[in-house]
C-alpha positions as CSV (number, residue, x, y, z in Angstrom):
1,X,78.6,109.6,113.8
2,X,79.8,106.5,112.0
3,X,83.4,105.4,112.0
4,X,85.2,106.2,108.8
5,X,88.9,105.8,109.9
6,X,90.5,102.4,110.0
7,X,92.6,101.0,112.8
8,X,96.0,101.6,111.2
9,X,94.9,105.1,110.1
10,X,93.7,105.9,113.7
11,X,97.0,104.8,115.2
12,X,98.9,106.9,112.7
13,X,96.7,109.9,113.4
14,X,97.2,109.5,117.2
15,X,101.0,109.2,116.8
16,X,101.3,112.1,114.4
17,X,98.9,114.2,116.5
18,X,100.8,113.7,119.7
19,X,104.0,114.6,117.8
20,X,102.5,117.8,116.5
21,X,101.0,118.6,119.9
22,X,104.4,118.3,121.6
23,X,106.1,120.4,118.9
24,X,103.3,123.0,119.2
25,X,103.6,123.2,122.9
26,X,107.4,123.4,122.9
27,X,107.4,126.1,120.2
28,X,104.4,128.0,121.6
29,X,102.6,127.5,118.2
30,X,98.8,127.7,118.6
31,X,98.3,126.4,115.1
32,X,100.4,123.2,115.6
33,X,98.9,122.6,119.0
34,X,95.4,122.9,117.5
35,X,96.3,120.7,114.5
36,X,97.8,118.1,116.8
37,X,94.9,118.0,119.1
38,X,92.5,117.6,116.1
39,X,94.5,114.6,114.8
40,X,94.5,113.0,118.2
41,X,90.7,113.5,118.5
42,X,90.2,112.0,115.0
43,X,92.3,109.0,115.9
44,X,90.5,108.3,119.2
45,X,87.0,108.8,117.8
46,X,87.9,107.1,114.5
47,X,85.9,109.8,112.6
48,X,87.4,112.3,110.2
49,X,85.1,115.2,109.1
50,X,87.1,115.6,105.9
51,X,86.7,112.0,104.9
52,X,83.0,112.4,105.6
53,X,82.7,115.5,103.3
54,X,84.7,113.7,100.5
55,X,82.7,110.5,100.9
56,X,85.8,108.4,101.7
57,X,86.8,106.1,104.4
58,X,89.9,104.0,105.3
59,X,88.1,101.1,106.8
60,X,88.8,98.8,103.8
61,X,92.6,99.3,104.4
62,X,92.3,97.1,107.5
63,X,90.8,94.3,105.4
64,X,93.5,94.6,102.7
65,X,96.2,94.4,105.4
66,X,94.7,91.4,107.0
67,X,94.6,89.6,103.7
68,X,98.2,90.4,103.0
69,X,99.4,89.2,106.4
70,X,101.4,86.0,105.8
71,X,100.9,84.9,109.4
72,X,97.2,84.7,109.0
73,X,97.4,82.9,105.6
74,X,96.4,79.2,105.8
75,X,98.9,76.7,104.6
76,X,97.3,73.5,103.2
77,X,98.5,70.3,104.8
78,X,99.7,68.0,102.0
79,X,101.0,65.2,104.2
């Protein structure tokens, strides 16, 4: 199994999954509990079966975010 979920996407899946898991447990909804646990598992393993079937990944999002980060941009010294 190769990773096809980027770091930010994994964090969002874990956060959303834990939220759905909590709501599912409180409301006794088997569907929400199952959906939440699947999203947490996808975030932890960084593998999404649906992305695999569609031939997609979110790994390039991490590179785009790092390039757009102003703290990591080099400022030339013109002194």
